[in-house]
N, C-alpha and C positions, 0 to 999 in steps of 0.2 A: 620534416624530420621524423623518422620512425621512433616508436617508443623504445626501441632497443639502443638507440644512439647514446642517451645519457648513461645507461648501464655500461656500454662499451667504453665510454669516456672514463668513467670512474674506475672500472676494472683495469683498463690498460694503464692508467696513471698510477694506480696502486701497485700493479705488477712491476712497472718500470722503476718506481721508487724502491720497492722491496729488493729488486735486483741490484741497485746501487748499494743499498745497505749491506746486502750479502757479500758483494765484491769487496767492500771496505773491511768487513769483518774478516774475510779470508786473507786479505792483504796484511792486516794488522797481525793476524795469527802467524802468517808465513814469516814475518820478520821479528816476531817475538815482542811486539809492542802492546802495551796495555792501554786500551781506550779509556779506562777509568782514571788514568793519571796523565791528562793532556800536557801538564807542565813538564813532566819527565820526558814525554815523547818530543816536545818542542826542543828541549835541551839536548837530547841524545841525537836527534836527526837535523838539528839546526833549522827548525821550521818556526815561523811566527806562532806565538802562543795562542793568539786569537783564532788562527786557522786550525790548530790541533784541538782547541776547545770546540769549535764548530763540528769537526769530524767526530769527536767523541759524542756530541749530542745527537748527530745523525745516527750513529751506531746504536746508541742507547734509547732511541725514541720508542715509545710504547705503541705508536701507530705510524705506518709509513707516511701518511699525510702530515703528521706532526713534524717529521724530519725536514719538511720544506722550509720551516722557519730558520734552519741552520745550514742547509745544504749550500756549500760554496759554489760559485760559478765555475766554468771551465778553466779560467786562469788559475784559480785557487787550487782546484783539483790537480792541475798539471804541476804546480809548485810542490805539492805534497808528493806526487808520483816521482818527480825528479829527485827529491831528497831520499825517498825510499829506494829508488833504483841505485843511487850512489852507495847505499848501505847494503846492497846485494839482494834486493827484493827479487823473487822469481819472476821471470818474464811472463809466465802464464797468469800469475796473480795480477800483475800490472795490466796485462792485456784485457783481462776480464773486467777490470774497473773501467778502462777506457771504453770498452764495448757497451757496458751498462750505461755509462754516461751518454754515449752517442744515441743509444736506444731511447733514453729518457728525453733527450733533446728532440728526437724525431716525434715522439708522442706529443710533446708540448707544441711543436710546430704544427702538427696535423690537427690537433683538437682545440688549441687555444691561441696559437700564433706566437705568444711569448709567455714567459713565466709569470709575469704580473697578472695576465688574464687567466692563466691556469689557477693561480691562488684565488683570484676574485671569484671565479666560477665555483670552485670547491667551497669557498666561504659562503657563497650564496646558497649552496645546497646543504649547509650545515655540517660539512665533512672536514672543514679546516678552520682552525682558530688561530689567528695571528698571535705571535708572542706578545706578552704584556707590554714590551717596550715599543712595539710597532703599532701603527695606526690601523685599526680595524675598519671595515667598510661602514659599520654603524657609527664609528667616531667621525669618519670623514663626512657621513651624511649629516651628523649633528652640526659640524662646522659649516657645511654648505647651507643647511636649512636656516641656521642662525643668521648667516649673511643675507640670504634671500628674504626671509620673513622679518628680520629685524628685532627678534625677541629671543630670549633663552632663559632657562632656569637651571640652577645647580641640581635641585632634586625635585622630582614629582612624587608626592606622597599620596597614598591611598590606604585606608584602613577600614575594614568592615567588621562589625561586631554583631554576633547573633545571640539572642537570648530567648527563652521561652515566652510566648505571648500570654496575655491574660486569659484567652479562650483556648480550650484544648484544640490541638491541631493547627496552631498558629505560631508564628515567630515574630519577634520584634527585631527589626533590622536597623542598624545605625551605620551611616557612612560618614567618614571623615576624609576630606580631600584637601590637598594643600600644594603650594609651590614655595620652595625655599630658594632664596637667592634669585628671584625673578627680576629681570631687568630688560629694558628696551635697548636696542642698538641704533634705532632711528627715532627721532622725536615725533614723527608723524604717525607712528604705528598705533593702531587701536586693536585690542585683542580680547577675544572671549576667554575668560579665565575658567568658567565653570558652567555646566548645564546639568540639571537634575532630571533623570529619566528612570522609569521602571517599566519592564516588559516581561511577558511570559516567554517560553521557548520559541514561539512562533513570531515574536515581535509585536503581539497585540497587547492591549491594556490588561492589567491585572484586575480580576473581578473585585468589585466593592472597594476600589482603591480609595483610602482616606487621604486627607491632606497631609503634607509633610509636617512633622513636628520639629520645632526649633530646638536646638541644643542649648543655645544661649538666650537668656531673657532679652526681649526686644523693647525698645522705646519707640515712640512715634518718630518716623523718619529713618529708622535704622534699616539697613539693607537686609533682605531676607537671606537666611542660611549662612550669612557671614559670621564667623567666630572672631569678632573684633578684638576680644581680650587677648587672643593668641597671635594676632597679626602685628607686624612691625609698626611702631609709632609713625614712621614716615610714609606709610602706605598712602598713595593718592586716593582721592575720592573716586569710587567705582560707580558704574552705571548698572542698573537692573532693568530687565525687560522680560515680558512674557511672550513666547513665540509658540508656533504650532508644534515644536519639538521639545518644549519644556521651558523651564525658567532659566534665564541666562544672566550671568554677571560678567561685565566687560570692563576692561581697562581703557581709558581714553589716552590720547597722545600726551606726551610730556617729556620730562627730563630723561636723559640717557645715562648709561654707564653705572659704575659701582656706587656712586653717591646716591643714586636714585633706586638702587636695588632694595627689595623688600621681601618679606615672607607674608604669606596670607593663607588662612585656613577657612574652609567652609564645611558645613556638615548638617545632617538632618537625621531624624528618627522616623522610621516607617513602621507603625505598629499593626499587628494583626495580619501579617502576610500568611497566606495559606502554605502549610508545610507538607500537606499530603499530596501524593502523586495523582495527577489527572492526565487524560489523553493529550491535553494541550500544554501540560507543564510537568514533564518527567524529571526535570533536574532543578535543583537549587543552584544558584550561581551568583557570583559577584565579579565585577570587572573594573579595571583601571584603564581609562582611556588616555591615549597620548596624542595630544593635539598641538603640541609645540615642541621645539627642540629642548631636550633635557639631558643632562649628563648622566643622571641615575634615576631609576624608578624604584621606590621602596613600597612594596605592596604587602599588607598584613591582613590575615584572616584570624579573628579572635573569637572563640566560640565558648559559650557556657557549657559546663559539664553535662547539663541535662539536654543539650541539643545533640542528637545522634547524627554525626556525619563521619566519614572515614578520617583516619588520623592524618592522611595526606590526600587532598582532593586532586582531581585531574587539573592539569594546567595546559593552556594553549595560547599562542600569540597569533592574532589575526590582523592582517594588513588590509587596507582598503584603498587600493590604487586609483579607484574611480571616484574618490571622495569619502567622507565619513569622519569619524567612525560611525558605523551604521548599527541598526538594531540587531538582536541575536539571530534573526532569521538569515542574516548575511554571514554569520560565522560558520562558514562551510570549509571543507577540506581544500577547495581551490584557493581560498584566501589565507590559508595557514602559512605562517612564516617559521623557518627553522629556529630553534631555541634550545640550547643545551642546559641553561640554568633551571634549577629545581628548588622548590620551597625547602626551608629548613625549620625545624621546630624551635620556637623561642623558649629559652630556659625559664623555668620557674612557673609558679602560679601565685599571683598574677604573672603573666608573661613579661619578660624584660624587653620592653619595646624601645627603650632609650637608644639613640644612635646619633653620632655626630653628623650624619647625613641630613638629619631633620631634628635639630636641637629641641624644638618645642613639642614633639609628638607625645612624649610621656605625659605631660600635663594635660594635653587635649584628651587623651584616652582616659585618664583618671576622671575627667569631667563627664565623659560619656558613660562610664560605669555608674556614676551617681545618677545621671538622668535616666538610665535604663532601670534603675531600682534594684540592682544586684550587687553582690559583693565582688570586688575585684579578684579575690582569691578563688572564686568559682570559675574562672576563665582559663583557657589554654590558648596558645597562639602559634602561628606559623608565618614565615616571612619569605617572600621571593624578592631578590634584589637583581635588577637588570641594568647593566651599564649601557648607556646610549640607546635607550629604547627607540625603535623606529617610529617615525611620524609619517602618516597617521595610522594608528594601530590600537588594538584593544587587547589587553592581557586579561585572560579569563581564568578564574578558578571555579570549578563546578563539581557537584556531587549528586548521586541519584537520590530522588525522593522515595519514600516508602509509603 
């Protein structure tokens, strides 16, 4: 396939859809119908109200690809044309609409085979977003992965807090990670819940890396990094192990379904991270990995007022089809996934982090402020919410170091 074929596919599809919209607009204008009042059009021309509502949404779409969510098939278009013809619609206007629809069908046939594959291809390219009432490709993947792997979570939570370090030119970095409504769908499933890693831009170890500091005081036998106070009382006994890629916490097999669902939070503080730019470390960044099927990812970046980063960092979603998620050296353009979502500023100072998607997160963040040794009112925050985050992937926020 030549490099021009995807461009040709997109442009021909857009042009064909735009021609259909233009022909509909001309037809409505020719008969004096108002697309902004679909109920009146349905009543006047004896057409099903759902059909006129769809036609009005096609005409009013902000983007030709958005019109795909509402464009009727050929039978629906012919029903509308027949009604408009009875009302005296000009032959030329009717003919233009039929020609435009036939051209669209030809483009679909040539490039995708059918409309479903056209929509799927455009969605994969980040050019088409299914209507909220329809199942997106990411939602279908969530359901399929839940079935295949036998686990799922209602919400994947990640929050990074940045504060000035004790030494000049350093930062204290806190990470909170959690799963809300995590449950097994098969009793035999064992699953890694969490792994702690730190890397520079090239994927190597950070210089002078200290040990991770616990957020919660530990007693003998307590699991490392686990924030037991904020986990569900019914959380099963978890397993901890040290591996070549970091410290891992895993869920053993056990009870399935809603009765065994639980919330769990982990976290750590990493003090004295270098904040100055070096040849091997040009960016500061934080990431939320997605290693299981989750309905929603909530990713917060909370920054002390004395830490200088842009008001909104760069964001990118990287997929790892060959395994992973991998270290930052694998976060390249060839692995980037389309994503239309962007961070929003959290209101207030301290930022309002409470959300029904993760009911315990506000209490956890309050604890981290205290452990960092800074006032909550000195922080600002931003949040990126991603529905049905793809598995396996890594959502990254980054900013240039100075």
